[in-house]
N, C-alpha and C positions, 0 to 999 in steps of 0.2 A: 812224598806226594800226600797230600790230605785225602781221606776219603771220600768227601763230597767231592772235591775236584776228581778224583778217580771215578766215581761213579757218573759225573757228568761226561767226562771222556768216553765213555764205554758207551752211555746212552748214546750220543753223537755219533761213535764209530759204527755200532751196530745199526744206526739209522742209515749210515751214508752206505755200509756196504749193502744192505738189503735193498735200497735203492739202485745200486750197480746190478742187482739181481732182479730188477724190474718188480720189486714191492715197493708199497708205500712207506716212503720215509717214517711216518707219524705212527703207522701200525707197528713197525718195527722198534721205532723209540718206546712204545708203550708195552712191547713185549719184553725189551730190555728191563725196562724198569720194574715189571713185575717178575723177571726172573730173579733178581737180585735183592727182590724186596722179602725180609723176614716174613711179613703178613701178609695177608689180602687187603688190596687198597679199594677205597670206592673212585668213581669217577670223579669225584672234586679233588679226591687227594692227587689222582693221577693227572689232573687239570692243572692244579698247582705246581705239581713237581716240575713237568714240561711246559707249561704256559702256554696252553692250547685251549681252543675255545671247546664248549660242550658239544657242538656238533661235532667237531672234529674227533672227540673224545670218543663220544657214542657210535659213530660210524666205524672207526678202526676198533674199536671194542668188539662190536659186533661182528668185524671179518674176523679178529682173532678168535671169537668163538667158534664161527663157521670153519675155521681151519682147524680147530679143537687144539688150540694152544693155549687156550685160557680156560677157566672153568669159575662160574659163579658160585659164590658163598654167600650164604644169609646169615648174618647174625640176630639171633632171638633179642627182641625189643626195638631193633634199629630196623626202621625202613629203607634204609640204603641197599644198593649192590654192591659185593666187594666182588674182587676179582683176583684171583691167583693164577700163576703160571704153571706148567709142566716143569716140574725142576730135572726130572731124569733126561738128561741132554741127549744120549740115543733115543730115547722114546720121542721127543721133540724133533730129533733130525727124521724119526721115519715119518712122523706125522707131515712134516713140511714135505717129505720127498713125496709122501702119497697125495697131498693134495697138488703139488706142481705136476705130478703124473697125470692125475685127474683132468686138471684144467690144459695143460700143455701138450704132452704126448698122446693122450689120447686124441685129442682135438686133431694133432697133425695125421694120425693113424687114418682118423676118418676121412679126412680131406683126401690123403693120397688114395685111399681104397676107392674113394667117389672119382679121383683125377685119373687112375691108372686105366678107368675104363673106356678113355677118348677113343672115338671112332675117323682116324686119320690114318692112311696108308703113306703118306709122303714121307721123304727124308726128315723132313723138321717133325712131324708127328712120330716116328717111330724114336727117334732121338727124344723127343718130350716125354713118351712112355718109357723108356728105359731108364732114365734119371729118377722119375716119379717111383718105377718099379725098385730103383735101388733105394730111395728115400724110404718107402714103405718098407722094405726088408730090413733095413737098420732101424730103424723107428719100433717094428715088431719085436726084434731082437733085443732091442733096448728095454722095453716094456715088460717082455718075458725077465730079464735079468732083475729089475727093478722089484718085479712081482717076488721074485725069488729071496731077494735081499730082506723085502716087507714082511716074509713069512718065517725067518729065520730067528732063533731065539736070541734075544739080547745079548745073554752074556757069550754065547756062544760065538756071533757076530763081532762083538766085542773083541774077544780074546784073540781072532783070528786077524781082524785089522791092526790090532796091536803090534802082533807078532809081526806082520809085514812091514809096520812102518818102523819098527826098532832094530 
């Protein structure tokens, strides 16, 4: 397989995988492109490579910046902004987990905390409160586990996971 074909397949696969996780496909494709790029790329280079509009590129670049998965790089004498991805895959993984935790898990915890205060002593109300309390308990435990993982030293974490997988 030629490099260009492999790059295209990787970018498309990364985009498809991300959309299955509930993330924007174009955002994932830009991220994939920047991950494999040996140099920082401008918005125009990203647009050309992925055949996307300026608006689509700008929106998704902003989202990647918000997720802290890419950074801006300025080139002296050039007015364009260039972007590069975090290349440490474990660090990238931690940033994704941290952002998903903030956007999803913490939202569920907040909602379940509110819902467990329902005032209803009927059988239906009791069953509702029981289920909500269990969801709350599991999401709080998950949150604590994720917080612990995010605090671990990268090399230690990687070593332990590698040993478990081998």
